[in-house]
C-alpha positions as CSV (number, residue, x, y, z in Angstrom):
1,M,113.5,83.7,146.7
2,S,115.0,81.6,149.6
3,F,114.5,77.9,149.8
4,A,112.2,78.4,152.7
5,Q,109.7,80.1,150.6
6,Q,109.6,77.5,147.8
7,K,107.4,74.5,147.6
8,L,108.8,71.1,148.3
9,S,107.7,70.0,144.9
10,E,109.6,72.9,143.2
11,L,112.8,72.1,145.1
12,A,112.5,68.4,144.3
13,V,112.4,69.2,140.6
14,S,114.8,72.1,140.4
15,I,117.6,70.6,142.7
16,P,118.3,67.0,141.7
17,G,119.2,65.0,144.8
18,A,116.9,67.1,147.0
19,T,114.4,64.2,147.2
20,K,117.0,62.1,149.2
21,I,117.3,64.9,151.7
22,F,113.5,65.3,152.0
23,R,113.1,61.5,152.6
24,E,115.7,61.7,155.3
25,Y,113.6,64.3,157.1
26,D,110.3,62.5,156.2
27,L,109.1,65.5,154.1
28,D,106.4,64.6,151.6
29,F,107.5,66.2,148.3
30,C,105.0,64.3,146.2
31,C,101.4,64.3,147.5
32,G,102.3,67.0,150.0
33,G,104.6,68.9,147.6
34,S,102.5,72.1,147.5
35,I,103.7,73.0,151.1
36,L,106.4,75.5,151.5
37,L,109.7,74.2,152.9
38,E,109.5,76.6,155.8
39,V,106.0,75.4,156.8
40,A,106.8,71.7,156.3
41,A,109.9,72.1,158.6
42,Q,107.8,73.9,161.2
43,Q,105.2,71.2,161.2
44,K,107.8,68.5,161.9
45,N,109.9,70.7,164.2
46,L,112.9,70.4,161.9
47,N,116.0,72.5,161.7
48,L,115.2,74.7,158.6
49,A,118.7,76.2,158.4
50,E,120.3,72.8,158.3
51,I,118.0,71.7,155.5
52,E,118.6,74.9,153.5
53,T,122.4,74.5,153.9
54,R,122.3,71.0,152.5
55,L,120.1,72.1,149.6
56,A,122.5,75.0,148.9
57,H,125.4,72.6,148.8
58,L,123.6,70.5,146.2
59,Q,122.8,73.5,144.1
60,Q,126.4,74.8,144.3
61,S,127.7,71.4,143.1
62,K,125.3,71.5,140.2
63,S,126.3,75.0,139.1
64,E,130.0,74.6,139.8
65,N,132.2,76.6,137.4
66,N,133.7,74.4,134.7
67,D,135.7,77.2,133.0
68,K,139.0,76.2,134.4
69,D,141.6,75.4,131.8
70,W,142.3,71.7,132.6
71,N,144.6,71.5,129.6
72,V,147.4,73.0,131.7
73,A,146.5,71.8,135.1
74,H,148.7,69.3,137.0
75,Y,147.6,65.7,136.6
76,D,147.1,65.3,140.4
77,E,144.7,68.3,140.4
78,I,142.7,66.9,137.4
79,I,142.4,63.5,139.0
80,D,141.4,64.9,142.4
81,H,138.8,67.0,140.7
82,I,137.4,64.1,138.7
83,I,137.0,62.0,141.9
84,T,135.5,64.7,144.0
85,R,133.3,66.3,141.4
86,Y,132.2,63.3,139.3
87,H,133.0,60.0,140.9
88,N,131.6,60.8,144.3
89,R,128.6,62.6,142.8
90,H,127.7,59.6,140.6
91,R,127.8,57.4,143.6
92,E,125.2,59.8,145.2
93,Q,123.1,60.3,142.2
94,L,122.4,56.7,141.0
95,P,121.0,55.1,144.1
96,E,118.5,58.0,144.5
97,L,117.5,57.8,140.8
98,I,117.0,54.1,141.1
99,T,114.7,54.6,144.1
100,L,112.7,57.3,142.3
101,A,112.4,55.2,139.2
102,Q,111.2,52.2,141.2
103,K,108.6,54.4,142.8
104,V,107.3,55.8,139.5
105,E,107.1,52.3,138.0
106,N,105.3,50.9,141.0
107,V,102.7,53.7,141.2
108,H,102.2,54.4,137.5
109,G,103.1,51.1,135.9
110,D,99.6,50.8,134.4
111,R,100.1,53.9,132.2
112,E,101.4,53.5,128.6
113,D,103.8,56.4,129.1
114,C,105.3,55.0,132.3
115,P,109.1,54.5,131.9
116,I,109.0,50.8,132.5
117,G,112.5,49.4,132.6
118,V,114.3,52.5,133.4
119,A,114.9,51.4,137.0
120,A,116.6,48.2,135.8
121,Q,118.6,50.2,133.3
122,L,119.8,52.6,136.0
123,E,120.8,49.7,138.2
124,K,122.8,48.2,135.3
125,I,124.6,51.6,134.9
126,Y,125.2,51.8,138.6
127,I,126.8,48.4,138.8
128,E,129.0,48.8,135.8
129,L,129.9,52.4,136.6
130,S,130.8,51.5,140.1
131,Q,133.3,48.9,138.8
132,H,134.6,51.4,136.3
133,L,135.2,54.1,138.9
134,M,137.0,51.6,141.2
135,K,139.3,50.6,138.4
136,E,140.2,54.2,137.7
137,E,140.8,55.1,141.3
138,Q,142.7,51.9,142.2
139,I,144.6,51.2,139.0
140,L,144.8,53.9,136.4
141,F,144.9,57.1,138.5
142,P,147.7,55.8,140.8
143,M,149.7,54.9,137.7
144,I,149.3,58.4,136.3
145,K,150.2,60.0,139.6
146,A,153.3,57.8,139.8
147,K,154.2,58.9,136.3
148,N,154.0,55.3,134.9
149,Y,152.7,56.6,131.6
150,M,153.7,53.6,129.5
151,M,151.9,51.3,131.9
152,A,148.8,53.5,131.9
153,A,148.3,53.3,128.1
154,M,146.4,49.9,128.2
155,P,144.1,50.8,131.1
156,I,143.3,54.1,129.3
157,R,142.1,52.2,126.2
158,V,140.0,50.0,128.4
159,M,138.5,53.0,130.2
160,E,137.7,54.6,126.8
161,M,135.9,51.5,125.7
162,E,133.9,51.4,128.9
163,H,133.0,55.1,128.4
164,D,131.5,54.2,125.0
165,E,129.5,51.4,126.6
166,A,128.2,53.9,129.3
167,G,127.2,56.2,126.5
168,Q,125.2,53.5,124.9
169,D,123.5,52.7,128.2
170,V,122.5,56.3,128.6
171,E,120.9,56.3,125.2
172,V,118.7,53.4,126.4
173,V,117.6,55.6,129.3
174,K,116.8,58.4,127.0
175,S,114.7,56.2,124.8
176,L,112.8,54.8,127.8
177,T,112.0,58.3,129.1
178,N,111.2,60.1,125.9
179,H,114.4,62.0,126.3
180,C,113.5,62.8,129.9
181,T,110.3,64.6,128.9
182,A,107.7,64.0,131.6
183,P,104.0,63.9,130.7
184,S,102.1,67.2,131.5
185,D,100.3,65.4,134.3
186,A,103.3,63.7,135.8
187,C,103.6,63.6,139.6
188,F,106.4,65.4,141.4
189,S,108.4,62.1,141.8
190,W,108.2,61.5,138.1
191,K,109.4,65.1,137.3
192,A,112.2,64.8,139.9
193,L,113.3,61.5,138.4
194,Y,113.7,63.1,134.9
195,S,115.3,66.2,136.3
196,G,117.8,64.0,138.2
197,I,118.5,61.8,135.2
198,N,119.2,64.9,133.1
199,E,121.7,66.1,135.7
200,F,123.4,62.7,135.9
201,I,123.7,62.6,132.1
202,D,125.1,66.1,132.0
203,D,127.6,65.3,134.7
204,L,128.6,62.0,133.0
205,M,129.2,63.7,129.7
206,H,131.4,66.4,131.4
207,H,133.2,63.6,133.3
208,I,133.9,61.6,130.1
209,H,135.0,64.7,128.2
210,L,137.5,65.6,130.9
211,E,139.1,62.2,130.7
212,N,138.8,61.3,127.0
213,N,139.6,64.6,125.5
214,I,141.9,66.2,128.1
215,L,143.5,63.9,130.7
216,F,144.0,60.7,128.6
217,P,145.5,62.4,125.5
218,R,148.0,64.3,127.7
219,V,149.1,61.1,129.4
220,L,149.4,59.2,126.1
221,R,151.7,61.9,124.8
222,E,154.0,61.4,127.7
223,K,154.9,57.9,126.6
């Protein structure tokens, strides 16, 4: 089934990040989520092909093949992949998740099962992760590319500690969201939030795995 023949609500849940695109085009994926993308685009005289292309790009990023053997890849290739696939993606994911979390808390804050506090926790992760990514891109990765492996050892240890802290922050998000299990009567924004958080966590775990278990040990063996 093409994107055009799917409901806005279905796309918002199945493709994390789609909500940001829908807001840009002023498409109501929540209360008006039962409308097909094709119909919604026609109603607002929008370029359907353009929207479908952007959704396809998001979906492709989500399903990107991770089977490449990074154990033998050149350091430059690994680093460029990490920045493109994970750093840049995290920078896109978190602001959208924070916006969705704030919306859910504002609208459903009177419910006992509302994930109160998840927006603040995601903001904390965003601030700390942004600083972490910057340190990797501006300090550690240039050292590795310049083959300054001895100098890279200490920054690597710091990055590993920060990875552990990020993992602890993610556990807090899981506890606040019942492990991202939305109530049966949750609105589309609520479901999209949890779907997006799941994708973020999955990406973050792959990101940390690639650094902690592949890149960093290889660099440390170069000393």
